[in-house]
C-alpha positions as CSV (number, residue, x, y, z in Angstrom):
1,M,0.0,0.0,0.0
2,S,2.9,2.3,0.4
3,T,2.8,3.6,-3.2
4,A,-0.9,4.4,-3.0
5,V,-0.4,6.1,0.4
6,R,2.6,8.0,-0.9
7,E,0.7,9.3,-3.9
8,S,-2.3,10.3,-1.8
9,L,-0.1,12.1,0.8
10,Y,1.7,14.0,-2.0
11,A,-1.7,15.0,-3.6
12,K,-3.1,16.2,-0.2
13,L,0.0,18.3,0.6
14,A,0.2,19.7,-2.9
15,A,-3.4,20.7,-2.8
16,T,-3.1,22.4,0.6
17,S,-2.4,26.1,0.1
18,G,-1.6,26.6,3.8
19,V,1.4,24.3,3.1
20,T,2.4,25.3,-0.5
21,S,2.1,29.0,0.0
22,K,4.9,28.9,2.6
23,L,7.4,26.8,0.5
24,A,10.1,28.0,-1.8
25,T,8.0,26.8,-4.8
26,T,4.5,25.3,-4.8
27,T,6.1,22.0,-5.8
28,S,8.8,21.9,-3.1
29,I,7.4,18.6,-1.7
30,Y,9.6,15.5,-2.0
31,H,9.4,11.9,-1.1
32,G,12.4,10.5,0.8
33,Q,14.9,13.3,0.1
34,A,15.0,16.6,-1.6
35,P,17.4,17.0,-4.6
36,P,20.7,18.7,-3.9
37,N,19.7,21.9,-5.7
38,A,16.3,22.3,-4.0
39,A,15.3,25.7,-2.6
40,Y,14.3,26.1,1.0
41,P,11.9,25.9,2.8
42,L,10.6,22.6,1.6
43,V,8.7,19.5,2.7
44,V,10.0,15.9,2.8
45,F,7.9,12.9,3.7
46,S,8.7,9.2,4.0
47,K,7.3,6.0,5.4
48,M,8.7,5.1,8.8
49,A,6.8,1.8,9.6
50,G,4.0,-0.4,8.5
51,T,2.0,-3.2,10.0
52,K,-0.8,-5.5,8.8
53,T,-3.6,-6.9,10.9
54,R,-5.4,-10.2,10.1
55,A,-9.1,-10.3,10.8
56,M,-11.9,-12.6,9.7
57,G,-9.5,-14.6,7.5
58,N,-8.3,-11.6,5.6
59,P,-4.5,-11.1,6.0
60,N,-4.8,-7.4,5.1
61,A,-8.0,-6.5,6.9
62,F,-6.2,-3.4,8.4
63,N,-3.0,-1.8,7.3
64,R,-1.3,0.8,9.4
65,E,1.6,2.9,8.1
66,V,3.4,5.7,10.0
67,W,4.7,8.5,7.8
68,M,7.0,11.3,8.8
69,V,6.0,14.6,7.1
70,K,8.3,17.5,7.9
71,A,9.2,21.0,6.8
72,I,12.9,21.8,6.4
73,D,14.3,25.3,6.4
74,K,17.8,26.6,6.9
75,G,19.0,29.6,8.9
76,G,18.8,31.0,12.3
77,S,15.1,30.7,13.1
78,S,12.7,27.8,13.3
79,K,9.7,30.1,12.7
80,V,9.1,29.3,9.0
81,A,9.5,25.5,9.4
82,E,7.3,25.5,12.5
83,S,4.6,27.4,10.6
84,I,4.7,24.9,7.7
85,A,4.6,22.0,10.3
86,E,1.4,23.5,11.8
87,A,-0.2,23.7,8.3
88,I,0.8,20.1,7.7
89,D,-0.7,19.0,11.0
90,T,-3.9,20.9,10.2
91,A,-4.2,19.4,6.8
92,L,-3.6,15.8,7.9
93,D,-4.5,15.1,11.5
94,G,-8.1,13.8,11.5
95,G,-8.3,14.6,7.8
96,T,-9.1,12.6,4.7
97,L,-7.1,10.9,2.0
98,T,-8.2,9.0,-1.1
99,V,-6.0,5.9,-1.2
100,T,-6.5,3.8,-4.3
101,G,-7.8,0.3,-3.5
102,K,-8.4,0.9,0.2
103,K,-10.7,2.8,2.5
104,L,-9.2,5.2,5.0
105,A,-10.2,4.3,8.6
106,D,-8.1,6.8,10.5
107,L,-5.5,9.6,9.9
108,T,-3.9,10.5,13.2
109,H,-0.9,12.6,14.4
110,V,1.1,10.2,16.6
111,S,4.2,12.2,17.4
112,D,6.2,15.4,16.7
113,V,9.3,15.8,14.6
114,D,11.6,18.6,15.9
115,Y,15.3,18.7,15.5
116,L,18.3,20.7,14.2
117,E,20.8,19.3,11.7
118,P,24.1,21.2,11.6
119,E,26.2,20.8,8.5
120,G,29.3,22.9,8.4
121,D,28.3,26.5,9.1
122,Q,24.7,25.8,8.1
123,I,21.8,24.7,10.4
124,Y,18.8,22.9,8.9
125,R,15.7,23.0,11.0
126,H,13.3,20.1,10.8
127,H,9.7,20.4,12.1
128,G,6.7,18.2,11.4
129,I,4.7,15.2,12.4
130,N,4.6,11.4,12.3
131,I,1.1,10.5,11.1
132,A,-0.6,7.1,11.2
133,V,-2.5,6.1,8.1
134,V,-5.0,3.2,8.9
135,L,-6.6,1.5,5.9
136,T,-9.1,-1.2,5.5
137,A,-10.2,-3.3,2.5
138,P,-12.7,-1.4,0.4
């Protein structure tokens, strides 16, 4: 299900003006890793974990995937990345996704992402959420 979830998360983020209006470009949303020449601020999202639950003889009755969705900015302040993280949380927590081949049962913020990444004389600021996507068979 990861591909379908990835595509639906990208579509949701790209359609959320509260997120895209704060990015370097409206398409500054990347799966896994931003390209080396990407402009900041940007959003990166990736799958962190996934589990399947068997029920009533169906080995895929429930699928739960946890995705990290974070804003990254560079510089001396976390203000911009935190603002984007708030927009991400508003768009996703308790929200809706259309996932091909599955029915969304729950979309829940499970934890925060908040850390600094020094690289040479530059500081990258990461702020966002880990979101649980719970799916059932259609």
